[in-house]
N, C-alpha and C positions, 0 to 999 in steps of 0.2 A: 500493389499494396492493399492490405484487406482492410475492411471497415473498421475493425478493432483498432488497428494500428493508427488509421487516420484519426479516430476518436482520441487516441492516447496523445498524439502529436497536437491535437487542438486544446485538449486539456492542458497540457504542459504549456502551450502558448498562452492560453488564457491566464493561468496561474503565474507564469513569468511576467506577463503584462501587468496583472494586478498588483504584483509584487514590486514591480519597477515605478508603476505610476503613483504608488503612495508617497515616496520620498519626493518624487518630482512635483507632485500637485500641493503636498502639505508643507515642503521645506524643512524648517526645523520645528514645526509643531507636531506634537505626539499624535498618533493614529488613534481614533477613538476605540476603546476597549472592544465594543461589539464588531466593528470591522476588523481588528485584528484577529478575534477569536475565529471569524468566518473564514479568513485568509488562511490561518494556522491549520484549519481542517480539510483543505483542498488536498494535500500531499497525502494524509492517510484515507481520505475517500478514494482517492486514485488507487492507492495500493490496495484497498479492499476490494475495489470493483475488478481489478485485475486479478487477484488471487481467486475471489469466487468464480470470475470467467474461466480461468486457467482450470480450476479444480472441478468445475461442473460440466464444462463443455457445453455443446449446443443443445439445447433442450434438456439439460441436466441428465444426459444420457451416458456421459464418461466419468462418472464420479469415480474416484480411486480411493480405496480404504488407507492406502499407504500415505497418500498427500493428507488425508483427514488425521491420521496419527501425527504427522509431522506438524500440522498446524495446530494440533491440540498441544504438542509438546512445546511449540513456541509460545502458546499462551501461558502454560505452566511457568516457563521460564521467565517470560515478562511478568506474570504476578509474583515470581519470587525476587523480583527487582534486579533481574540482569538488564544490562543494556539492550537496546534494540538490535544492534549487529549481533550480539552473543545469542539473542533469542531466535535470529533468523539462522544463525550457524547452527544451532541446536536442531531446528526444523529440518534443515538440510541434511545433516547427520542422521537423524532419526529416519527420515524417508529413505535416505540411501542404504541405511542399514536394513530396514524392513525389506527392500527391494532385493538386496543381495541374498537375505536369508530365505525369503519365499520365493 
């Protein structure tokens, strides 16, 4: 197992533990707003890290313009208020289409 996957598993476990510990420790009391905001940002931060790592490769030597175009199309779709899953589907479709055409 590569160090990247070990890091992914560890971050997922920490995220799960923090999300599970909240209700266990707080009971019926609401989570403080600041703590909820930090916990809510774990998943997007992990996803962003995975995307950048996959896009750039080791030492930023494997950057692929088709992936950059796909990511850009996902951003545009998301800014046009498309749901996150639709934005990801748009990115996949644009990247696949560009790879087939070129």
